[in-house]
N, C-alpha and C positions, 0 to 999 in steps of 0.2 A: 603447469609448466613454469619453472622458475626463470627469472631474469638475473643474469650475473654481469656485473661490470668489472672489466679487467683494464687496469691502467698499466701500460707496458712500455718498458725501455730496457735495452741491454740483451746480452746473449741468453741469460736465463729466461727472460720473458719470451724471447723468440722460441726457445725449446718448449716452453710451457704452451704457447699458442699452437705449436705443431702437434703436441699431444692432444690438445682440445680438438683440433681439426680431424685427427685420426679416430677420435672416439665417436663411433656411429650409433652407440647405444643410449646416449644421453638425450633427455627430453628438454634440456636447458636451452634458453636463448641467451646469447652473449652480445654485450656491447664492448667494443675494444677501443680505448683511447690511446693513441700513439703519436709521437712527434718525430720519429726517425723511420724512414722506409725500410731500413735494414732489419727491423723487427718483424716485418710481414713474412708470411709463408706463401709458398706457391699455390697451395691447395685452397680453393674457395668452397665454403659451405654455406648453405642457406640460412642457418640459424645464428650466424655471426654478422654483426654490423660494425663497420669501422668508422672512427672519427679521428681526424688528424688535427690536433692542436696541443698546446702546452697546458697540462692539467693544473699547473700552479695558478692559472688564470681562473679566478672564481666565476666571473661572468660567463666564460665559455663552458666551464664544467657544469654550471647550472642548466645550460641548454639541453644536456643529454641526461640530466638527473631526473628520476621519476620515482613515484611511490612503489612501482612494481619491482624495483631492484631489491633482491633478497640478500645479496652478499657482494662484497667488493674485494678484489684481489689487487693489491698495490705492489707491483714488481718493477722497481726502477733502480738505476745504478748510481744515482746521485742522492746524497743524504738530504741536501736542501730541497730537492724536488719531492722527496718522500715526506719530509716534515710539513712543507707548505701545502702539498696536496691533501695530507691527512687533516690539516686544519680546515681547509675548504670543505672537505666532506663532513666534518663535524658541525660546521655551520649549517649545512644543508640537512643533516640528519644526525642527531646525537646518539642514537641507539643502534644504527645499522652495524652489522658485524663486518669487520675489516680484517683481512689476512695480509700481513705486511712481511715481505722478505727483508729480514734485518741483517745488513752487512756491517752495522756500526754499533752493536750492543746498546740499542735504544732502551731507555727505561720509561715505563708508563704504568699508570694505575688504572687505565681504561679497561674495564672488564669485558668490553665488546671488541677489544683489539687483540688478535692473536699474532704474536711476534715469532716468526720462524727464523731462528738464528742460523744464518747460512754456514758459519764456521763450525757450529756444533753438529749440524746435519752432515756436513762433508766429512768431518773427523770421525763421526760415529759410523758413517758408511765405510770409510777406509779401515776402521778398526774391525769391522765385520769380515774383512778379507785376511786378517792375520790368521796364521795356521793355528788350529786347535782352539779357536774361539767360536762359541755357539752364538748364532744369530737369533736375536729375540724380535718377534714381530711387534712393531710399535704403532702401526697405523691401522691395525685390525683388531677385533675383539676388545678386550679390556686394556691391552697394551702393557700388561703387568708381567709378561714373561710366560703366560699360559700357552703360547704358541712359540715353538722354538725349532730352529733348523740346525742340525748337527751333522758334521761330516764324519765319516767312519774311516779311521786310518788303518794301515795294513796290520798293525799290532793290536787292534781293538779286540776285546773279548766278545764282540758281537759278530765278527765276520764268520761267514760260513755257518751261521745259525739260522734255523727256520724261525719265522715270526712267532709260530705257535710255541716254540721252546722257551720264549722269553716271557716271564710272568709280568704282566702289565697291570698293576693295581694303582688306580687313581691317575693313570696316564695311558696313552695309546700311540703306537706308530701308525699314523694315518696315511702317509704317502712316502714313497721312496723315489728319489731322482737318480737316474743312472744313465750316463752317456747322453745327457741332454734330453732324456725322455722321462715322462711321469709314469710311475708304476703304482697302482692301487693294490696294496698287498693283501694276500689271503693267508691262511694258516701255513701253507706250504712254501710261501715265498722265502727265498734264502737271501740274507743280507751279504753283500759282497764288498771287498775293499774299495774305497773311494766312492761308495754310495753316500748320498746325503739323505738323512732321515728327517721327515717333518713330524714333530712330536706335539701332542696336545695333552695338557693335564695340569695338575697342581704346580704352580711356579716353583715352590720350594723343592718338590720332588724332582722336577725336571732339571734343576741345577745339579742334583746328585747324580741323576741318570746321565747327563751330558759328560760329567767328569769320568764316569766309568766307561762310556762309549769311546772317549778319546784317550783312554789310558794307553800309554806308549810302552813298548818293550824297554826294559831297563829302568823302569820307574819304581819297582818294588824296593823298599817297603811301602811306598805310597800306593794306594790312598789310605792305608791304615794309619800311617804316621811317617815320621822322618828318621827316627833314631832306633838303634839297637839298645835294648835295656837288659841289665842283669841285676838281680837282687840277691845278695849273698848274706846268709845268716851264718856267722862263724861259729855259733853254738850247735848248728845242725849239720854243717858240712865239714868234712875233714880237709886237711891241707891238699891232699891229692884230688879230691872232688872239686875244690875251689879252683885249683890249677887247671883241671880239665875243662871246666865251664869257661873260664876266662880265656884260655888258649883257643877254644873253638869259636868264641865270640870275636876274638881278634882276627881269625882267619875269615870269618863271615864278614866282618867289618872291612876287610881289605878287598873283598870280591864283589859286594853288592853296593848299590847306589844309595847308601844311607848318609846322613850328615854327621851324626855323632855316635860314639859308643859310650853309653852311660852305665857306670858301675856304682851301685849303691850297696853299702856295707852296714849291716846292723849287728848288734851284739859283738862289737870288735874285741878281739883278744890279741895281745901283743905277741906275735909270732912271726916267723919268716914270711908267711903268706900275706900277713897284714902290711908289713913294710914293702913287700913287692908290689902289692896293689896300689899303695899310695904313690909309688914312683911312676905309675902309669898316667898320672894326672897331667897331661900335656897335649897340645895340639887338638885333634878332634876327639880325644878320649877324656871324659870328665869323670872324676871319682868323687863320691860324696860319702862321708863317714857320719852316720847318725848315732850319736851317743845316748839319745833319749828314747827313741822308739825301739821296743824290744819284740813287738809282735809282727811276724812276717806279713800277715794279712793286712794289718793297718798300714804298714809301711808301703806295701804294694799298691793299695787303693789310693793312698795319698799321692804317690808318685805318678799314678796313672793319669791324674789330672794335669800334671805340669811337665811330664817328661817327653811328651809327643812321641811315645814309643810306637813303632810300626811292627816290631817283632821282639819277643821276649826269649832269651836264651836260658835254659835250665837243664837239669839232669833228670834221670828217670825217678830217683827217690823223691825229689821235690815235686815233680809233676804228679806222681801218684798221690802224694799227700795233699796237694793244693789244686787238683784238677778242676774242682768246682769254682775256685777263685779265678783260675786262668780262663775257664769257660765264660765267666761273667765279664772278662776284660774285652772281649769282642775284637781281639787282634791275634795274629798268628803266633804260635808258640813253637820254638825250635828246641826239641829235646835231643840232647847230644847222645851219641852211641857209645859202645864199649870199645871201639877200635879207633884208630887214628883218622882224623878228618880227611887227610890227604888220600885215603884209600877209596873215598867215595867216587864212583865212576858213572852211576846210573840213577836216574829218578824212576821210582816205581809207583804206578797208579793201579789201584784195585777198585773198579767201579762197584757200586751197590745199586740194585734195582730201584730202591726207594729214594735214592739221592741223585739229584741232577748234577752230575760231575761236570757238565758243561759250564756251570757257573764258576768253577775253579780253574778252568783251562788257562785263562789269561795269567793268573798267578803262577800256575805250574810251569808254563812255558817261559814266563819272565824269569823266575828263579833259576830254572834249568839253563837258560841261555847265559845268565850272569855268572853262574857257577861252571859253565861249559860242560854240562852233563847231558848224556844221551837219555832217552825216555823209553821205558818199557810199560806198555799198557796190557794188563792181563784181562783176557776175556774168558771168564770162568763160568762154564755152564755144562754140567754133565750130560745134558740132553741135546743141545743144539749149538752149532757154531755161528748161527745167525743172530745170537743175542748181542745187543749193543752195536748193531750194524751202523746206525746213524752216528753214534758216538765215535766209532772207529773212523768213519769218514771225516768227521769233524777234526779228530786228532791228526789225521793224515794231511788235511788241508793246512792246519796250523803249523805242522812240522815243516811243510814246504815253505811257508811264509817266513818262519823263523830260522830256517836252515838248521834244524835239529834232526839227528838220527832217531827214528822212531821204530821200535820193534813191537809188533803185535804178537802176543803169546796166547795161543788157544790152549785152554787147560780144562780137562775133565776131572782133575783132582784139585783139591783145595791148595792154592799156591802158597799158602802160609807155611806149609811143611817144607817146601823147597827154599823159600826165602829166608827162613830162620837160620839156615846154614851159611848164608852169604854174609860177607863182610865188606861190601862195596856199594851199598844202596842208600838212597835218601827216600824215605817212604812218605808220600803225601796222604794225609788223612783229613776228611771233612770233620770239623770239630762240632759235633752235634750233641744232643742230650744223651745219645746212646753211650758216649764215652764217659760222661760223668756218672752214669748209672751202672757201671761195671760191678757185678756181684758174682756169687758162686755159680749162679745159673748160666753165666756167660760162657762157662766152660763147654756147654753143650750147644752154643749158638753157631750158626753159619754166617753170621753178620761180620764182615771184615772189620768194622769199627770196634765191635765188642771184643774182637780178638787181637786188637792192636798190640796188647801187652806181650803177645807171643813173639813179636819182633822187637822186644825190648832192647836187644843188643844193637839194633840199627839206629841210625839217625832218622828222626821223624819230624815232620812239620805238620802241625795241626792248624788247619785253616778254618776260620769261622764261616758258617754258611747258614742259609735259611733265616731262622729267627735271630741269628747272631750279628748280622751285618746290615746296616742301612744301605741297601743297594737298590737295584732296579725293581726288586720285588715289592717294595713298599709303595 
Protein backbone atom coordinates (compact mmCIF):
# COMPACT_ATOMS: atom_id res chain seq x y z
CA UNK A 1 0.00 0.00 0.00
CA UNK A 2 1.58 3.26 -1.16
CA UNK A 3 1.54 6.53 0.74
CA UNK A 4 0.98 9.65 -1.39
CA UNK A 5 1.52 13.23 -0.22
CA UNK A 6 -0.70 15.88 -1.82
CA UNK A 7 0.07 19.57 -1.25
CA UNK A 8 -3.08 21.35 -2.33
CA UNK A 9 -4.31 24.89 -2.94
CA UNK A 10 -6.71 26.31 -5.54
CA UNK A 11 -9.64 25.12 -7.65
CA UNK A 12 -7.64 22.50 -9.58
CA UNK A 13 -6.43 20.99 -6.30
CA UNK A 14 -10.02 20.87 -5.04
CA UNK A 15 -11.19 19.04 -8.20
CA UNK A 16 -8.26 16.64 -7.90
CA UNK A 17 -9.07 15.83 -4.27
CA UNK A 18 -12.72 15.19 -5.20
CA UNK A 19 -11.60 12.64 -7.79
CA UNK A 20 -9.32 10.98 -5.25
CA UNK A 21 -12.22 10.72 -2.82
CA UNK A 22 -14.48 9.20 -5.47
CA UNK A 23 -11.92 6.51 -6.35
CA UNK A 24 -12.93 3.49 -4.30
CA UNK A 25 -10.61 1.08 -6.12
CA UNK A 26 -7.27 2.53 -4.99
CA UNK A 27 -5.18 0.92 -2.25
CA UNK A 28 -3.24 4.13 -1.67
CA UNK A 29 -3.06 6.07 1.58
CA UNK A 30 -3.01 9.86 1.24
CA UNK A 31 -1.70 12.75 3.30
CA UNK A 32 -3.10 16.13 2.26
CA UNK A 33 -1.46 19.41 3.27
CA UNK A 34 -3.69 22.46 2.77
CA UNK A 35 -3.96 26.00 4.14
CA UNK A 36 -7.32 27.12 2.76
CA UNK A 37 -10.54 25.35 3.82
CA UNK A 38 -12.07 26.01 0.36
CA UNK A 39 -9.94 23.21 -1.06
CA UNK A 40 -11.63 20.57 1.11
CA UNK A 41 -14.36 18.26 -0.20
CA UNK A 42 -17.52 17.25 1.59
CA UNK A 43 -16.81 13.57 1.23
CA UNK A 44 -14.64 11.99 3.93
CA UNK A 45 -12.75 8.76 3.32
CA UNK A 46 -10.70 6.61 5.69
CA UNK A 47 -7.49 6.51 3.64
CA UNK A 48 -6.97 10.32 3.59
CA UNK A 49 -5.44 12.33 6.44
CA UNK A 50 -5.53 16.14 6.39
CA UNK A 51 -2.94 18.62 7.76
CA UNK A 52 -3.60 22.36 7.74
CA UNK A 53 -0.45 24.53 7.55
CA UNK A 54 1.72 26.51 5.13
CA UNK A 55 3.97 24.02 3.24
CA UNK A 56 6.60 26.73 2.66
CA UNK A 57 7.40 26.26 6.36
CA UNK A 58 10.20 23.70 6.44
CA UNK A 59 9.76 22.86 10.11
CA UNK A 60 6.04 22.08 9.70
CA UNK A 61 6.53 20.12 6.49
CA UNK A 62 9.12 17.96 8.20
CA UNK A 63 6.55 16.83 10.80
CA UNK A 64 4.40 15.00 8.22
CA UNK A 65 7.25 13.82 6.04
CA UNK A 66 8.21 10.14 6.29
CA UNK A 67 10.19 7.52 4.42
CA UNK A 68 6.94 5.76 3.48
CA UNK A 69 5.92 8.52 1.07
CA UNK A 70 6.28 7.15 -2.47
CA UNK A 71 5.21 10.21 -4.47
CA UNK A 72 4.30 13.86 -4.00
CA UNK A 73 1.70 15.90 -5.88
CA UNK A 74 2.34 19.64 -5.67
CA UNK A 75 -0.79 21.52 -6.83
CA UNK A 76 -0.79 25.15 -5.72
CA UNK A 77 -1.90 28.38 -7.39
CA UNK A 78 1.01 30.60 -6.32
CA UNK A 79 4.43 30.34 -7.99
CA UNK A 80 6.30 31.38 -4.82
CA UNK A 81 4.55 28.67 -2.83
CA UNK A 82 5.38 26.10 -5.50
CA UNK A 83 9.08 26.99 -5.67
CA UNK A 84 9.62 27.25 -1.90
CA UNK A 85 7.74 24.04 -1.16
CA UNK A 86 9.74 22.25 -3.86
CA UNK A 87 12.99 23.42 -2.21
CA UNK A 88 11.83 22.18 1.20
CA UNK A 89 10.95 18.77 -0.23
CA UNK A 90 14.35 18.43 -1.85
CA UNK A 91 16.06 19.20 1.44
CA UNK A 92 14.09 16.38 3.02
CA UNK A 93 14.51 13.95 0.09
CA UNK A 94 16.63 14.49 -3.01
CA UNK A 95 15.20 11.61 -5.04
CA UNK A 96 11.49 11.36 -4.35
CA UNK A 97 9.31 11.79 -7.43
CA UNK A 98 7.35 15.06 -7.52
CA UNK A 99 4.46 15.86 -9.89
CA UNK A 100 4.11 19.64 -10.12
CA UNK A 101 1.20 21.40 -11.85
CA UNK A 102 3.07 24.12 -13.73
CA UNK A 103 1.19 27.34 -14.51
CA UNK A 104 4.36 29.39 -15.00
CA UNK A 105 6.55 27.49 -17.55
CA UNK A 106 9.08 26.49 -14.92
CA UNK A 107 12.44 25.21 -16.17
CA UNK A 108 14.18 22.41 -14.29
CA UNK A 109 16.85 19.76 -14.87
CA UNK A 110 15.53 17.61 -12.03
CA UNK A 111 14.91 14.17 -13.56
CA UNK A 112 12.64 13.24 -10.65
CA UNK A 113 10.38 16.23 -11.23
CA UNK A 114 7.44 15.87 -13.64
CA UNK A 115 6.18 19.25 -14.80
CA UNK A 116 2.59 19.19 -16.04
CA UNK A 117 2.18 22.38 -18.03
CA UNK A 118 -1.39 23.48 -17.37
CA UNK A 119 -1.63 25.61 -20.52
CA UNK A 120 -0.42 22.80 -22.78
CA UNK A 121 -2.82 20.32 -21.21
CA UNK A 122 -5.80 22.66 -21.54
CA UNK A 123 -5.02 23.73 -25.10
CA UNK A 124 -4.45 20.11 -26.12
CA UNK A 125 -7.81 19.11 -24.64
CA UNK A 126 -9.55 21.99 -26.41
CA UNK A 127 -7.88 20.96 -29.68
CA UNK A 128 -9.40 17.49 -29.28
CA UNK A 129 -12.87 19.05 -29.62
CA UNK A 130 -12.19 20.62 -33.02
CA UNK A 131 -14.27 18.97 -35.76
CA UNK A 132 -12.45 16.34 -37.85
CA UNK A 133 -9.57 16.06 -35.37
CA UNK A 134 -8.57 12.58 -34.20
CA UNK A 135 -7.99 12.23 -30.47
CA UNK A 136 -4.79 10.39 -29.56
CA UNK A 137 -4.58 8.64 -26.19
CA UNK A 138 -1.69 10.20 -24.31
CA UNK A 139 -1.97 8.78 -20.83
CA UNK A 140 -2.41 5.08 -21.64
CA UNK A 141 -0.30 2.59 -23.55
CA UNK A 142 2.82 4.01 -25.17
CA UNK A 143 1.21 7.41 -25.73
CA UNK A 144 2.60 7.42 -29.31
CA UNK A 145 -0.74 7.44 -31.11
CA UNK A 146 -1.31 3.69 -31.16
CA UNK A 147 -4.71 4.31 -29.52
CA UNK A 148 -6.91 6.78 -31.37
CA UNK A 149 -10.48 8.01 -31.20
CA UNK A 150 -12.05 9.11 -34.50
CA UNK A 151 -15.53 10.52 -35.12
CA UNK A 152 -17.41 9.35 -38.23
CA UNK A 153 -19.00 12.20 -40.24
CA UNK A 154 -22.10 11.76 -42.43
CA UNK A 155 -20.00 11.73 -45.60
CA UNK A 156 -17.47 9.17 -44.38
CA UNK A 157 -16.73 6.14 -46.60
CA UNK A 158 -17.15 4.05 -43.44
CA UNK A 159 -20.82 4.77 -42.74
CA UNK A 160 -23.33 1.96 -43.22
CA UNK A 161 -20.53 -0.55 -43.58
CA UNK A 162 -20.23 -3.72 -41.54
CA UNK A 163 -17.05 -4.05 -39.52
CA UNK A 164 -16.28 -7.29 -41.37
CA UNK A 165 -16.29 -5.46 -44.73
CA UNK A 166 -13.36 -3.26 -43.67
CA UNK A 167 -9.99 -4.90 -44.05
CA UNK A 168 -8.02 -4.14 -40.89
CA UNK A 169 -4.36 -4.99 -41.28
CA UNK A 170 -2.07 -3.86 -38.44
CA UNK A 171 -5.01 -2.03 -36.85
CA UNK A 172 -8.42 -2.83 -35.35
CA UNK A 173 -11.76 -1.19 -34.55
CA UNK A 174 -11.95 -2.22 -30.91
CA UNK A 175 -14.96 -0.21 -29.72
CA UNK A 176 -17.74 2.03 -31.01
CA UNK A 177 -19.37 4.81 -28.99
CA UNK A 178 -22.92 5.62 -30.07
CA UNK A 179 -25.43 7.86 -28.28
CA UNK A 180 -23.30 7.80 -25.12
CA UNK A 181 -23.19 3.99 -25.09
CA UNK A 182 -20.27 1.60 -25.58
CA UNK A 183 -20.58 -1.05 -28.29
CA UNK A 184 -18.08 -3.90 -28.55
CA UNK A 185 -18.33 -4.62 -32.29
CA UNK A 186 -18.58 -8.00 -33.96
CA UNK A 187 -18.39 -8.80 -37.67
CA UNK A 188 -22.01 -7.80 -38.33
CA UNK A 189 -21.89 -4.47 -36.45
CA UNK A 190 -22.71 -1.61 -38.81
CA UNK A 191 -20.95 1.76 -38.48
CA UNK A 192 -23.40 4.67 -38.36
CA UNK A 193 -23.03 8.44 -38.89
CA UNK A 194 -21.82 10.28 -35.75
CA UNK A 195 -20.31 7.10 -34.28
CA UNK A 196 -16.97 7.45 -32.54
CA UNK A 197 -14.51 4.65 -33.30
CA UNK A 198 -11.79 3.54 -30.90
CA UNK A 199 -8.86 2.31 -33.00
CA UNK A 200 -5.73 0.45 -31.92
CA UNK A 201 -2.79 -0.23 -34.20
CA UNK A 202 0.39 1.05 -35.80
CA UNK A 203 0.45 4.86 -35.22
CA UNK A 204 1.52 5.64 -38.80
CA UNK A 205 -1.26 3.49 -40.24
CA UNK A 206 -3.85 4.99 -37.91
CA UNK A 207 -3.00 8.48 -39.18
CA UNK A 208 -3.90 7.42 -42.72
CA UNK A 209 -7.00 5.53 -41.58
CA UNK A 210 -8.29 8.55 -39.64
CA UNK A 211 -7.94 10.76 -42.74
CA UNK A 212 -10.02 8.34 -44.79
CA UNK A 213 -12.68 7.94 -42.06
CA UNK A 214 -13.11 11.73 -41.84
CA UNK A 215 -13.13 12.32 -45.57
CA UNK A 216 -15.84 14.89 -46.30
CA UNK A 217 -18.14 15.21 -49.29
CA UNK A 218 -16.69 17.68 -51.74
CA UNK A 219 -13.07 16.94 -50.87
CA UNK A 220 -12.14 15.08 -54.08
CA UNK A 221 -9.48 14.97 -55.52
CA UNK A 222 -8.23 14.75 -51.92
CA UNK A 223 -6.88 12.46 -50.46
CA UNK A 224 -5.09 11.56 -53.70
CA UNK A 225 -3.83 15.10 -54.23
CA UNK A 226 -4.94 18.69 -54.70
CA UNK A 227 -4.58 19.42 -58.43
CA UNK A 228 -5.77 18.36 -61.88
CA UNK A 229 -2.86 17.41 -64.13
CA UNK A 230 -2.53 17.15 -67.93
CA UNK A 231 0.56 16.05 -69.82
CA UNK A 232 0.43 16.94 -73.51
CA UNK A 233 2.90 15.53 -76.00
CA UNK A 234 2.45 17.66 -79.10
CA UNK A 235 4.17 15.05 -81.28
CA UNK A 236 1.65 12.39 -80.31
CA UNK A 237 -1.57 14.40 -80.15
CA UNK A 238 -3.32 16.31 -82.91
CA UNK A 239 -4.62 19.86 -82.41
CA UNK A 240 -8.16 18.51 -82.05
CA UNK A 241 -7.12 15.90 -79.48
CA UNK A 242 -5.24 18.54 -77.46
CA UNK A 243 -8.23 20.87 -77.54
CA UNK A 244 -10.61 18.10 -76.39
CA UNK A 245 -8.37 17.15 -73.44
CA UNK A 246 -7.81 20.75 -72.33
CA UNK A 247 -11.48 21.73 -72.66
CA UNK A 248 -12.61 18.72 -70.61
CA UNK A 249 -10.01 19.51 -67.97
CA UNK A 250 -11.23 23.10 -67.73
CA UNK A 251 -14.82 21.95 -67.19
CA UNK A 252 -13.68 19.49 -64.54
CA UNK A 253 -11.58 22.24 -62.96
CA UNK A 254 -14.64 24.49 -62.71
CA UNK A 255 -16.79 21.84 -61.03
CA UNK A 256 -14.65 19.93 -58.52
CA UNK A 257 -12.84 21.12 -55.42
CA UNK A 258 -9.26 21.13 -56.71
CA UNK A 259 -6.70 23.90 -56.23
CA UNK A 260 -4.95 24.18 -59.58
CA UNK A 261 -5.16 22.96 -63.15
CA UNK A 262 -1.62 22.08 -64.22
CA UNK A 263 -0.89 21.77 -67.95
CA UNK A 264 2.50 20.36 -68.91
CA UNK A 265 3.64 20.44 -72.56
CA UNK A 266 6.52 18.41 -73.99
CA UNK A 267 7.83 18.33 -77.56
CA UNK A 268 6.24 21.74 -78.27
CA UNK A 269 5.52 22.70 -81.86
CA UNK A 270 4.68 26.22 -82.86
CA UNK A 271 1.07 26.03 -83.91
CA UNK A 272 -2.29 27.48 -82.97
CA UNK A 273 -2.77 25.00 -80.10
CA UNK A 274 0.61 25.87 -78.59
CA UNK A 275 -0.09 29.61 -78.48
CA UNK A 276 -3.56 28.96 -77.11
CA UNK A 277 -2.23 26.78 -74.28
CA UNK A 278 0.36 29.38 -73.29
CA UNK A 279 -2.41 31.98 -72.93
CA UNK A 280 -4.06 29.85 -70.23
CA UNK A 281 -1.22 30.48 -67.77
CA UNK A 282 -3.04 32.69 -65.28
CA UNK A 283 -4.95 32.45 -62.01
CA UNK A 284 -5.39 28.87 -60.84
CA UNK A 285 -4.23 27.46 -64.21
CA UNK A 286 -0.49 26.85 -64.49
CA UNK A 287 1.19 26.04 -67.82
CA UNK A 288 4.70 24.58 -68.02
CA UNK A 289 6.57 24.17 -71.32
CA UNK A 290 9.38 21.60 -71.17
CA UNK A 291 11.82 22.04 -74.04
CA UNK A 292 14.26 19.42 -72.79
CA UNK A 293 12.27 16.30 -71.84
CA UNK A 294 11.00 14.44 -74.89
CA UNK A 295 9.89 11.16 -73.30
CA UNK A 296 6.29 11.05 -72.04
CA UNK A 297 7.03 8.51 -69.30
CA UNK A 298 10.00 10.42 -67.91
CA UNK A 299 8.09 13.70 -67.90
CA UNK A 300 5.10 12.11 -66.18
CA UNK A 301 7.12 10.42 -63.45
CA UNK A 302 9.12 13.59 -62.81
CA UNK A 303 5.97 15.67 -62.42
CA UNK A 304 4.28 13.07 -60.25
CA UNK A 305 6.65 13.97 -57.44
CA UNK A 306 6.05 17.74 -57.52
CA UNK A 307 2.62 18.38 -59.06
CA UNK A 308 0.50 17.14 -56.14
CA UNK A 309 -1.85 15.73 -58.77
CA UNK A 310 -5.09 14.22 -57.47
CA UNK A 311 -6.46 13.31 -60.90
CA UNK A 312 -4.93 13.03 -64.39
CA UNK A 313 -6.91 13.95 -67.50
CA UNK A 314 -6.08 12.15 -70.76
CA UNK A 315 -7.74 10.67 -73.83
CA UNK A 316 -8.35 7.11 -74.96
CA UNK A 317 -5.29 6.90 -77.22
CA UNK A 318 -2.85 7.98 -74.51
CA UNK A 319 -4.53 5.84 -71.86
CA UNK A 320 -4.20 2.69 -73.97
CA UNK A 321 -0.55 3.43 -74.70
CA UNK A 322 0.48 4.37 -71.14
CA UNK A 323 -1.98 2.45 -68.94
CA UNK A 324 0.85 0.67 -67.10
CA UNK A 325 2.41 4.05 -66.35
CA UNK A 326 -0.93 5.46 -65.18
CA UNK A 327 -1.52 2.33 -63.10
CA UNK A 328 1.77 2.93 -61.27
CA UNK A 329 0.75 6.52 -60.44
CA UNK A 330 -1.79 5.36 -57.81
CA UNK A 331 -4.12 8.29 -58.51
CA UNK A 332 -7.44 8.48 -60.44
CA UNK A 333 -7.28 8.80 -64.22
CA UNK A 334 -10.04 10.72 -66.03
CA UNK A 335 -10.29 9.45 -69.61
CA UNK A 336 -12.36 11.77 -71.78
CA UNK A 337 -15.10 10.44 -74.07
CA UNK A 338 -16.01 10.95 -77.70
CA UNK A 339 -18.97 13.26 -76.99
CA UNK A 340 -19.34 16.63 -75.33
CA UNK A 341 -18.70 16.78 -71.55
CA UNK A 342 -21.97 18.65 -71.00
CA UNK A 343 -23.95 15.59 -72.17
CA UNK A 344 -22.94 13.58 -69.09
CA UNK A 345 -26.00 13.02 -66.91
CA UNK A 346 -25.35 9.80 -65.03
CA UNK A 347 -22.65 7.94 -63.11
CA UNK A 348 -22.53 4.23 -63.93
CA UNK A 349 -21.16 1.55 -61.58
CA UNK A 350 -20.73 -2.09 -62.64
CA UNK A 351 -19.80 -4.23 -59.59
CA UNK A 352 -17.44 -7.18 -59.82
CA UNK A 353 -17.65 -10.17 -57.49
CA UNK A 354 -13.93 -10.17 -56.73
CA UNK A 355 -13.73 -6.38 -56.22
CA UNK A 356 -14.91 -4.72 -53.03
CA UNK A 357 -16.66 -1.79 -54.70
CA UNK A 358 -17.60 -0.46 -51.24
CA UNK A 359 -14.04 0.84 -50.98
CA UNK A 360 -14.78 3.22 -53.87
CA UNK A 361 -18.19 4.46 -52.76
CA UNK A 362 -16.88 7.59 -51.01
CA UNK A 363 -15.12 8.70 -54.20
CA UNK A 364 -18.07 7.73 -56.42
CA UNK A 365 -20.56 9.74 -54.37
CA UNK A 366 -18.13 12.62 -53.88
CA UNK A 367 -17.50 13.09 -57.62
CA UNK A 368 -21.16 12.47 -58.53
CA UNK A 369 -22.28 15.12 -56.06
CA UNK A 370 -19.73 17.68 -57.22
CA UNK A 371 -20.67 17.08 -60.88
CA UNK A 372 -24.38 16.95 -59.95
CA UNK A 373 -24.86 13.52 -61.54
CA UNK A 374 -27.38 10.79 -60.78
CA UNK A 375 -26.08 7.27 -60.10
CA UNK A 376 -26.93 3.97 -61.79
CA UNK A 377 -25.84 0.76 -60.09
CA UNK A 378 -26.08 -2.32 -62.30
CA UNK A 379 -26.81 -5.61 -60.60
CA UNK A 380 -25.85 -8.12 -63.24
CA UNK A 381 -26.50 -11.79 -62.56
CA UNK A 382 -28.23 -14.08 -65.02
CA UNK A 383 -29.31 -16.43 -62.22
CA UNK A 384 -30.33 -14.35 -59.21
CA UNK A 385 -31.58 -10.87 -58.31
CA UNK A 386 -30.23 -11.37 -54.77
CA UNK A 387 -26.62 -10.78 -55.88
CA UNK A 388 -24.92 -7.75 -54.31
CA UNK A 389 -27.76 -7.33 -51.81
CA UNK A 390 -25.51 -5.78 -49.14
CA UNK A 391 -23.85 -3.51 -51.70
CA UNK A 392 -27.25 -2.26 -52.93
CA UNK A 393 -28.28 -1.52 -49.35
CA UNK A 394 -25.00 0.36 -48.84
CA UNK A 395 -25.56 2.47 -51.98
CA UNK A 396 -29.15 3.27 -50.98
CA UNK A 397 -28.06 4.49 -47.57
CA UNK A 398 -25.34 6.71 -49.05
CA UNK A 399 -27.68 8.07 -51.72
CA UNK A 400 -30.03 9.22 -48.96
CA UNK A 401 -27.19 10.83 -47.03
CA UNK A 402 -25.75 12.64 -50.06
CA UNK A 403 -29.12 13.46 -51.63
CA UNK A 404 -28.30 11.67 -54.90
CA UNK A 405 -30.86 9.95 -57.13
CA UNK A 406 -29.96 6.26 -57.28
CA UNK A 407 -31.32 3.78 -59.81
CA UNK A 408 -30.73 0.06 -59.30
CA UNK A 409 -30.84 -1.77 -62.64
CA UNK A 410 -31.36 -5.53 -62.43
CA UNK A 411 -29.91 -7.12 -65.54
CA UNK A 412 -29.69 -10.70 -66.76
CA UNK A 413 -27.86 -9.58 -69.88
CA UNK A 414 -24.40 -8.07 -69.95
CA UNK A 415 -25.04 -4.30 -69.53
CA UNK A 416 -21.99 -3.42 -71.64
CA UNK A 417 -24.08 -4.00 -74.77
CA UNK A 418 -26.66 -1.44 -73.69
CA UNK A 419 -24.21 1.09 -72.27
CA UNK A 420 -22.00 1.27 -75.37
CA UNK A 421 -24.91 2.91 -77.23
CA UNK A 422 -25.33 5.70 -74.67
CA UNK A 423 -23.70 9.12 -74.82
CA UNK A 424 -24.50 10.50 -71.38
CA UNK A 425 -22.54 8.40 -68.85
CA UNK A 426 -19.50 8.69 -66.62
CA UNK A 427 -18.24 5.17 -66.03
CA UNK A 428 -16.43 4.41 -62.73
CA UNK A 429 -13.88 1.58 -62.95
CA UNK A 430 -11.64 0.08 -60.22
CA UNK A 431 -8.08 0.50 -61.53
CA UNK A 432 -6.60 -2.93 -60.86
CA UNK A 433 -4.06 -5.18 -62.55
CA UNK A 434 -6.82 -6.57 -64.76
CA UNK A 435 -6.87 -3.35 -66.77
CA UNK A 436 -3.17 -3.13 -67.51
CA UNK A 437 -3.20 -6.80 -68.61
CA UNK A 438 -5.78 -6.45 -71.40
CA UNK A 439 -4.98 -8.82 -74.30
CA UNK A 440 -6.67 -10.77 -77.09
CA UNK A 441 -8.22 -13.21 -74.59
CA UNK A 442 -10.08 -10.33 -72.91
CA UNK A 443 -12.55 -10.49 -75.79
CA UNK A 444 -14.00 -13.65 -74.23
CA UNK A 445 -14.04 -12.38 -70.64
CA UNK A 446 -17.12 -11.56 -68.57
CA UNK A 447 -15.05 -9.32 -66.31
CA UNK A 448 -16.28 -5.72 -66.60
CA UNK A 449 -12.81 -4.30 -66.01
CA UNK A 450 -11.34 -6.27 -68.88
CA UNK A 451 -14.19 -5.07 -71.09
CA UNK A 452 -13.80 -1.38 -70.20
CA UNK A 453 -12.51 -0.61 -73.71
CA UNK A 454 -15.94 -1.54 -75.14
CA UNK A 455 -17.19 1.70 -73.56
CA UNK A 456 -14.33 3.62 -75.11
CA UNK A 457 -16.64 6.36 -76.35
CA UNK A 458 -17.75 7.12 -72.78
CA UNK A 459 -16.07 9.28 -70.15
CA UNK A 460 -14.41 6.98 -67.63
CA UNK A 461 -12.69 7.42 -64.28
CA UNK A 462 -10.21 4.74 -63.25
CA UNK A 463 -9.84 4.71 -59.45
CA UNK A 464 -6.93 2.91 -57.76
CA UNK A 465 -7.96 0.16 -55.38
CA UNK A 466 -6.45 -2.75 -53.42
CA UNK A 467 -2.68 -2.77 -53.94
CA UNK A 468 -2.77 0.69 -55.54
CA UNK A 469 -3.66 2.96 -52.67
CA UNK A 470 -2.33 3.29 -49.12
CA UNK A 471 -5.65 3.17 -47.36
CA UNK A 472 -7.29 1.27 -44.53
CA UNK A 473 -6.19 -2.06 -46.00
CA UNK A 474 -2.54 -1.57 -45.10
